[in-house]
Structure formats: C-alpha cells, structure tokens
C-alpha positions as CSV (number, residue, x, y, z in Angstrom):
1,X,-20.7,-1.6,-3.6
2,X,-18.1,-4.3,-4.1
3,X,-15.9,-3.2,-1.1
4,X,-18.2,-4.3,1.7
5,X,-18.9,-7.6,0.0
6,X,-15.2,-8.3,-0.6
7,X,-14.4,-7.3,3.0
8,X,-17.1,-9.5,4.4
9,X,-15.8,-12.5,2.3
10,X,-12.3,-11.8,3.5
11,X,-13.5,-11.8,7.1
12,X,-15.3,-15.1,6.6
13,X,-12.2,-16.7,5.1
14,X,-10.0,-15.4,8.0
15,X,-12.5,-16.7,10.6
16,X,-12.2,-20.1,9.1
17,X,-8.4,-19.9,8.6
18,X,-6.9,-17.2,10.9
19,X,-3.3,-17.9,10.0
20,X,-3.6,-16.8,6.4
21,X,-1.8,-13.7,5.3
22,X,-3.5,-10.7,3.6
23,X,-1.8,-11.8,0.3
24,X,-3.1,-15.3,0.6
25,X,-6.7,-14.1,1.3
26,X,-6.5,-11.8,-1.7
27,X,-5.2,-14.7,-3.9
28,X,-8.0,-17.0,-2.7
29,X,-10.7,-14.4,-3.4
30,X,-9.3,-13.7,-6.9
31,X,-8.7,-17.4,-7.8
32,X,-12.2,-18.6,-6.7
33,X,-14.2,-15.6,-8.2
34,X,-16.6,-16.2,-11.1
35,X,-15.0,-14.8,-14.2
36,X,-17.2,-12.2,-15.9
37,X,-16.6,-10.3,-19.2
38,X,-13.3,-10.9,-21.0
39,X,-11.4,-14.0,-19.9
40,X,-9.2,-13.3,-16.9
41,X,-8.8,-10.0,-15.0
42,X,-10.1,-7.0,-17.0
43,X,-10.9,-3.3,-16.5
44,X,-14.7,-3.8,-16.5
45,X,-15.1,-6.7,-13.9
46,X,-11.7,-6.9,-12.3
47,X,-11.1,-10.4,-11.1
48,X,-14.8,-11.2,-11.4
49,X,-17.7,-11.8,-9.0
50,X,-16.8,-12.9,-5.5
51,X,-17.9,-16.5,-4.9
52,X,-17.9,-16.8,-1.1
53,X,-19.0,-20.5,-1.2
54,X,-16.0,-21.4,-3.4
55,X,-13.7,-19.3,-1.3
56,X,-14.7,-21.1,1.9
57,X,-14.6,-24.6,0.3
58,X,-11.1,-23.9,-1.1
59,X,-8.3,-25.6,0.8
60,X,-4.8,-24.2,0.6
61,X,-2.5,-27.1,-0.2
62,X,0.9,-27.3,1.5
63,X,3.6,-25.4,-0.4
64,X,6.0,-27.7,-2.3
65,X,9.7,-27.6,-1.5
66,X,11.4,-26.7,-4.8
67,X,15.1,-26.8,-5.8
68,X,17.0,-23.8,-7.0
69,X,17.4,-23.5,-10.8
70,X,20.2,-22.5,-13.1
71,X,20.1,-21.8,-16.8
72,X,21.6,-25.2,-17.5
73,X,19.0,-27.3,-15.6
74,X,16.6,-29.5,-17.7
75,X,14.6,-30.7,-14.6
76,X,13.4,-29.3,-11.4
77,X,13.1,-31.2,-8.1
78,X,9.8,-30.9,-6.2
79,X,9.0,-32.4,-2.8
80,X,5.6,-32.6,-1.1
81,X,4.9,-33.7,2.5
82,X,1.4,-35.1,2.0
83,X,-0.6,-37.4,-0.4
84,X,-1.6,-35.7,-3.6
85,X,-3.6,-36.3,-6.7
86,X,-3.7,-33.6,-9.3
87,X,-1.2,-31.6,-11.4
88,X,1.9,-29.6,-11.0
89,X,2.1,-26.4,-13.0
90,X,5.5,-24.9,-13.7
91,X,5.4,-21.5,-15.5
92,X,8.4,-19.6,-16.7
93,X,9.6,-19.0,-20.3
94,X,7.3,-21.9,-21.1
95,X,4.4,-23.7,-19.2
96,X,4.7,-27.3,-18.1
97,X,1.9,-29.3,-16.5
98,X,2.5,-32.8,-15.1
99,X,-0.2,-35.1,-13.6
100,X,0.8,-36.8,-10.4
101,X,-0.8,-39.3,-8.0
102,X,0.9,-40.1,-4.7
103,X,-0.6,-41.6,-1.6
104,X,2.4,-40.5,0.5
105,X,5.1,-37.8,0.5
106,X,7.1,-37.7,-2.6
107,X,10.3,-36.3,-4.1
108,X,10.3,-36.1,-7.9
109,X,12.3,-34.6,-10.8
110,X,10.1,-32.9,-13.4
111,X,11.6,-32.2,-16.9
112,X,11.4,-28.7,-18.1
113,X,13.0,-26.8,-21.0
114,X,16.1,-24.8,-20.0
115,X,15.2,-21.3,-18.8
116,X,17.2,-18.1,-19.5
117,X,19.1,-16.6,-16.5
118,X,17.1,-14.2,-14.4
119,X,13.7,-15.7,-15.5
120,X,11.2,-16.0,-12.7
121,X,9.7,-19.6,-12.6
122,X,6.5,-20.2,-10.6
123,X,5.6,-23.7,-9.3
124,X,2.3,-24.7,-7.8
125,X,0.2,-27.8,-7.3
126,X,-3.5,-28.0,-8.1
127,X,-5.6,-30.9,-6.9
128,X,-8.6,-32.5,-8.5
129,X,-11.0,-30.2,-6.7
130,X,-9.2,-27.0,-7.9
131,X,-7.5,-26.3,-4.6
132,X,-4.0,-24.9,-5.1
133,X,-0.8,-24.5,-3.2
134,X,0.8,-21.1,-2.7
135,X,3.0,-20.6,-5.7
136,X,6.8,-20.9,-5.1
137,X,8.9,-18.5,-7.2
138,X,12.5,-19.2,-8.2
139,X,14.8,-16.9,-10.0
140,X,16.9,-18.8,-12.5
141,X,20.6,-18.3,-11.8
142,X,22.7,-17.3,-14.9
143,X,25.7,-19.7,-14.9
144,X,26.7,-19.0,-18.5
145,X,30.1,-17.3,-18.5
146,X,30.2,-14.0,-20.3
147,X,32.0,-13.8,-23.7
148,X,35.6,-12.6,-23.5
149,X,36.0,-8.9,-23.9
150,X,37.5,-7.6,-27.1
151,X,40.1,-4.9,-26.5
152,X,40.6,-2.6,-29.5
153,X,42.9,0.0,-28.2
154,X,44.9,1.5,-25.3
155,X,47.9,3.7,-25.6
156,X,50.7,5.1,-23.5
157,X,49.6,7.5,-20.8
158,X,45.9,6.9,-21.6
159,X,43.3,6.1,-18.9
160,X,40.7,4.8,-21.4
161,X,40.4,1.2,-22.5
162,X,38.5,0.8,-25.7
163,X,36.6,-2.4,-26.8
164,X,33.5,-4.4,-26.4
165,X,32.2,-6.5,-23.5
166,X,28.8,-7.6,-22.0
167,X,27.1,-5.0,-19.7
168,X,28.2,-5.1,-16.1
169,X,31.1,-7.5,-16.9
170,X,34.2,-7.1,-14.7
171,X,37.7,-8.1,-15.9
172,X,41.2,-7.6,-14.7
173,X,43.6,-5.6,-16.9
174,X,47.3,-5.9,-16.1
175,X,49.6,-3.3,-17.5
176,X,53.2,-4.3,-17.5
177,X,56.1,-1.9,-16.7
178,X,59.8,-2.2,-17.2
179,X,60.2,-3.9,-13.9
180,X,57.9,-6.9,-13.2
181,X,57.3,-5.9,-9.6
182,X,56.0,-2.5,-10.7
183,X,53.2,-4.0,-12.7
184,X,49.9,-2.2,-12.0
185,X,46.6,-4.1,-11.8
186,X,43.3,-2.5,-12.4
187,X,39.8,-3.9,-12.3
188,X,37.6,-2.4,-15.0
189,X,33.8,-2.6,-15.1
190,X,31.7,-2.3,-18.2
191,X,28.8,0.2,-17.6
192,X,25.3,-0.6,-18.7
C-alpha cells in the first residue's frame, strides 16, 4: 500500500519543483518523513511515514561551494551565495556543527579535526526551519608520503626483491653494472 502513496507524494513534489532529480525527491521524502519505530531507518518502518505537508513545505537550500580537502587540513572553506541563518553540518571521521548567521553571501573557514586520507566528508547546511542543502561530498586526499621501503635481500641473477613496503607503493630500484652506462632501472610495485 505504501507505493502509491510515495509515488503520489513524489508527483506532488515534482509538480512544485520540476527541476529536482529523482535522487533529490527521494532524499526529500526520506528526510521529511515521520520517524516510526526504532530511531532512523529500520526494517519494520523503513524511513518512516510519508509526510506530504512537510515534503511540500521543505525548501532545498542552495548547495554550498566547498574546498578540496587533504589529510593535513585543519579547516574547510565553505561559500554560500545567499543569506543564511542556521547551522553547517560537517560529517566525516567526526561530526562538526557550526551555527552561522549571514544576511549576505559569505566565505568562511570552519575548523575541523584532520581527517584520514580517503575519508568521505559530507557538508550540508540546515536552516532554522529544517530545510537542508543537498550534501556536498569530498574525498580527503592522502598527502602523507609513504614510509621508505625496507629491502632485505636481492642476489645476483635473481628477479625477486625481498623486503617490506606499503601496499600499492611504487619505487625505483637501480641495479648497477660494471659500466655506469649499462645500469638498468626497474620500477617495482608492491602488490596488495
């Protein structure tokens, strides 16, 4: 019985805001639903009971412009193109919430704890009425250099290099010969 109700609610939302994507309509329906049963999404009630009135009152805020992140960053730059009163929510390894009030566009650095490389960080704004922006996701770039490989053995006429290195690390091994111009260079890659 839920399918026709959800489809009808989605049609009402799209009639009001036809430029929304399917993903945005799904997000709006789930985020404005009345939570039933266990807190959050669960196997008995899913995302909850569709609340068409809340879904239609909901206003999608403009998406913030967010800087790229590295594992060394202790702050993230966020820009908005309109007045805003509410909070910024940054979720990654940890969750940071910052209250903001601005009557014009703004460009602000928000302090965050350093994140590990390859962590996905999500940034969104939520106004006083509960309206949200579409979350912006950033993958934290790993800028920490790998530890130097430790070579424990290689012998004459062997094609095997023994030692320890980080997974997927590449390094250049130069094997010298009697004549310097005959030196052979090989790039080795550590397999995962």
